[in-house]
N, C-alpha and C positions, 0 to 999 in steps of 0.2 A: 423141322428144326432140330431133331434129336438124333441125327445121324452120328454124332460124336458121343453118345451116351451108351454105357453098358446096359443091355436090356434088363429090366426089372430092378434097376438100382437108381439112386438119385443122380442128378446131373453132375455131381462132383466126382463121379467115377468115369474118368475119361476112357474113350475107346477110339483108337485110330480109325480113320474113315477113308474111303476111296471116292473119287469123283463119280465113278459109275453108280455108286450108291445114291449120290445126290441126284444124278440124272434119273434114276429109277423112281425117285420120289417126286421131284418137280416136273421133269419132262413127261413122265407117264400121266401125272395128274392133269397137266395141261392138255395133253392129247385126249385123255378120257373125257374131260369136260367139253372139249371141242366136239367130240363125236356124239355127245349126249346133250348138246345145246346148253351146257353150263357156262358159268363165268367165274373167273378166279378173283381172289383178293391178293394183290401182289405186295408182300412186305418181306423184308429180310431183317428188320430191326423193330423192336417195340420195348415197352417198359418192363417186360418179363423175360427179356433175353439180353445177353451181353452185346456189346458192339460187335459188328460183323467183321470188321477188318482183321482183327487178330484171330478170329474163329475160322474164317474161310480163306483168308489171304495173308497179308503181312502188314502189321501196323507199326513197323520200325523202318527198316531200310527202304522198303518199297511202299510206303504209306500212301503217297499221292497217287502212284500208278495203280495201286490196289483199289483205292477209293473210286477212281475214275472207271476202272474195269468193272467193278461191281455196280456202278451206276448204270453202265450200258447193259449189263446182265439183268438188272432189276427193271429198268424202264422199258425194255423191249419185249418183255414177257407178255403173255396173253391174260388180260384182266384189268381190274381197276388198280391204279398205282397209289400206294400209301408210302409217304416218305416220313420217317420218324425224326423228331427234333434233334438237330445236330448231325444227322447223317449227311446233310447237304454240304457240310464243311469237313467231313471226314473225321468226326470225333471218334476217339478210341477209348478202350478201357484204361483207367488209371494204372500206372505201372506197379503200384503197391497199395495194399490195404492193411491198416492196423485194426485189431479187433474192436477198439473203442470207436472206430470210424464207421463200422457197419451199421446199417439201418434195417436191412431186410431180415425178417424173422427166420426164413429158411437158412440163410447164411449163419446167423447167430446160433441157431440150434445145431447146425452141422459142426461148427467150431466147438461148441460146448460139449457135444457128444464125443468128439475126438479128444478133448481135454479130459473128460471123465474116464475114458478107457486108456489114458496114457499114450495117445496117438501122436503123430507128427504134426504139431501145431503150425510150424513153418510151412509144411506141405499143404495143410488145410487152407492157409491164407493164399497160397499159390493157386489152388483150385478155385477159390473164391474170386481171385483176380482174373482167372481164365473164363469162368462161366457164370459167376454170380450176377444176380439181377441189379444190384446197386450200380454196376458198371454203366448201365444205360440211364440211370436216374440222377447223375450229376448235372449241375446247372448248365444250361446252354452258354457257350462261351462267346459273348458279344464283342468284347474288346480286351485289351491288355491291362485294364485298370483293376482295382481291387475286386476280388470275387468275380473276375471275368466280366464285370459290368452287369452282373445278374441282379445284385442287390447291394444297398449300402448297409444292410443289416448283417445278421449272421445266418447263412443258409442252413437249411435243415440237414443237408448232406454236403460232404466236402466238394470243392471244385477241383477238377483235374489239374494237376500241376503244369500241364503243357499249354495252358490257356494263353500264355504270353505270345506264343507263336501261332497256335491254332485257334483263331477266332474270326468272327464274321467281319469285323472292321478291316483286318489285315487282308482277308480274301476279297473283299469288295474293292480294295485298292490294287488288286492284281488279278482282275477277272480273266485276263488272257492265259493265265497259268494255273490258277487256283482250282480246287475242287468245286467251290461254289460257282465259279464261272463256267466250269464244265457242265454242272447240273443245269444252269440257266440255258446254255446252248442246247443241251440235250432235250429239255422240256419244250423249247421252242421248235426244235426239229420234230419232236413227237407230235406236236399239234399240226405241223405242216404236212407230215407224211402219215396219213391216217391208216396206211397199211401196217404201220408199227403197232397200231392199237387193235384193228379189226381184221388184219390179214390172217390167212391160214397159217397155223403154227406147225412146223415139222422139225423134229430132231434130226441131227446128222452125227455120224461117227460115234455111235452109242458106246463102243468098247474103248474109246480113247480115255486114258486115265489122267491126261494133262489138259486137254482142250474140251470145253463145253461149247458146242456150236449148234445153231438152228437157223431156220429161215422163217420169215413172215412174208406171205405172198397175197396180193390182191389183184384186181383186174388191171392195174396200171404198172406194178413193179414187184420185183423180188428184193427182199432185204436179207442180208446175211450177217449174222452176229457170231463173232469168234472171240472166245475168252480163254486165255491161258490161266489156269489155276496153279501153275508151277513157278517155283523160284529159279528155275533153270531156263536156258534157251531151249526152245522147242521148234522143230520143223513140222509144218503141217500143210498138207495139200488139200485144197477144198474139193469135195466131190461134186460141187455145182459151180456154175459160172459166177464170177465174183462181181464185176461191175465197178462202180466208182466209190472210192472211199468217202464216207460222210463224216465219221468221227473216229478218233483213235486216242487211247490213253497215253500214248507217247507222240512226240513229233516224228513224222514218218516221211522219209524221202520217196519220191516217185519211183525210183529204181527198185524199191522194195515191194512194189505192188504186184509184180508179175511172178508167175511160177509158184514155187513152194514158199509159203509164208515162213519167215524166221521170226517167231514170236519171242519177245523179250519177257523177263519175269513179270507175271501178272499183267500182261498186255491184253487189252480189249480193242476190237475193231468192229465197225459197223459199215457195211457196204450196201450200195443201192444199184440195182440193175433194172433200168426202165424197159418195159415191154414195148416191142415195136407194134 
């Protein structure tokens, strides 16, 4: 999880990262555990990490697409799946934090240290908004009522201001398009296709800085997962046979299925190739 931290410094010291670095951490770890009969814990969010959308993808222009792509990425890895509260509706970091709203001691101490040395306090709050732990501790957004339907009292920590649009009730009413509906379909698919859980894991195209791809293969089928981590259009040619599209983070025309894939920003696809 620390690919975006400067070595030896706190998390508030940002370091640009490459997709190949993430591959070298996650992909190699899964392959190592597979070779040594280990088993992974699959998580990309928890109470000690910020929301993943703005960290690995895009939580503004391509928020829905990013949330669906990362769902595919997360749920098709090798290991036991852990979904953190709010991840299933694409919750994101609040867009702004004020000092008096902070609850995490690490954030408070960082801000006060910057203040004591005459540092950039606005910059400190931006770093807290980017990577602070309070981002993942805001109340789950159940509906568009007061406090996102979480409580009729005063919550311990603030509610994200986007709850009027991003909430469970709204997404349940639009399961065909929402992030929550996508997760429901994905988990159902994962139960039906056990190769996505127990199949052999193999990374593809290691050196590609835009596309994270791998296969899961069992005695019945090969599954191909293709995820673009780029905000640009990306052309990608699969080194393996593709098969039938099972899920995609965008609506996809059949004419786009053949030849070189033209991946849109933060697009994820899952293919199934049945063995004869």
